C-alpha positions in Angstrom: 0.0 0.0 0.2 1.3 3.5 -0.9 2.2 6.3 1.9 -0.6 8.7 2.1 0.7 12.3 1.0 1.0 14.8 3.9 0.9 18.3 3.4 2.2 20.8 6.2 2.0 24.4 7.5 4.9 25.5 9.6 6.4 28.5 11.5 10.1 29.0 11.6 11.8 31.3 13.9 15.0 33.4 14.1 16.4 33.4 17.3 15.5 36.8 18.1 12.1 35.3 17.4 11.1 37.0 14.0 8.6 34.5 12.6 7.9 33.0 9.3 5.2 31.0 8.4 5.0 28.8 5.2 3.1 25.5 3.5 5.3 22.4 1.8 4.7 18.8 1.0 8.3 17.9 2.3 8.7 19.1 5.5 12.2 17.9 6.1 13.8 19.0 2.6 12.0 22.5 3.1 13.2 23.0 6.8 16.6 22.0 5.5 16.7 24.5 2.7 16.1 27.2 5.3 18.7 26.0 7.6 21.4 25.9 4.5 20.5 29.2 3.5 19.2 28.1 0.2 16.1 30.1 0.3 16.8 33.6 -0.6 14.7 36.6 0.8 13.1 37.4 4.3 14.4 34.3 5.6 17.7 34.5 4.8 18.0 38.0 5.3 16.9 37.5 9.1 18.2 33.8 9.8 14.7 32.6 10.2 15.8 29.0 10.2 14.3 27.4 13.7 11.3 25.2 13.6 9.4 26.1 16.1 5.6 24.6 15.0 3.7 22.3 12.7 0.6 20.8 11.4 0.0 17.8 8.9 -2.8 17.7 6.4 -4.1 14.9 4.5 -5.8 17.4 1.8 -3.7 20.1 0.3 -6.4 22.7 -0.1 -7.1 22.4 4.0 -3.3 23.0 4.5 -3.4 26.2 2.2 -6.5 27.2 4.1 -4.5 26.9 7.4 -1.7 28.9 6.4 -3.8 31.7 4.9 -5.6 31.7 8.1 -2.2 31.8 10.3 -0.6 34.3 8.1 -3.4 36.8 8.6 -3.3 36.6 12.8 -1.4 39.1 14.8 2.2 38.0 15.8 0.5 37.4 19.7 -1.7 34.8 18.5 1.0 33.3 16.4 3.1 33.1 19.1 0.4 31.2 21.5 0.0 28.8 19.1 3.7 28.1 19.1 3.8 28.3 22.9 1.0 25.9 23.5 3.1 22.9 21.9 6.9 24.4 22.3 6.9 26.8 25.2 10.8 26.9 25.1 10.2 27.5 21.4 12.8 24.4 20.6 14.1 23.9 17.5 12.2 20.8 16.5 14.5 19.9 13.5 17.6 20.7 15.0 18.7 17.3 14.6 17.5 16.6 11.2 20.4 16.5 8.2 23.3 15.3 10.8 24.0 12.0 10.6 22.7 9.5 13.2 25.2 8.4 15.5 25.2 4.3 16.8 25.4 3.4 20.2 26.6 0.5 21.9 23.2 -0.8 22.2 22.6 -0.8 18.6 24.9 -3.9 18.1 22.1 -5.8 19.1 20.1 -4.7 15.5 22.5 -5.9 13.6 21.8 -8.2 10.6 20.9 -11.9 11.7 21.0 -11.4 15.5 17.7 -13.1 16.9 16.5 -11.1 20.3 13.7 -13.0 21.2 12.8 -13.3 24.6 
């Protein structure tokens, strides 16, 4: 069975908490573009590259409508939305794009190991 397509509305912030609202069908790729500085314009100029909030949608029209709705909000309402789920404004994508580190426990996952209890 094919994986269901998802669409995302997201809010990025700079360290000084300048906000940017966007919508994409590929959240990880889009956030990594912002983090690498590939996107020219407002987000690059103000170093807006920290994912602080996102929502997932099954239908693109609902994602577009939600993005439009949030973009019309005053800053205070956007901040309240972020802080309801992420009160410390942590970068939800801080580790995206970094190599995975293997731990001692990961050796149990080697091919051919049978870890039945």
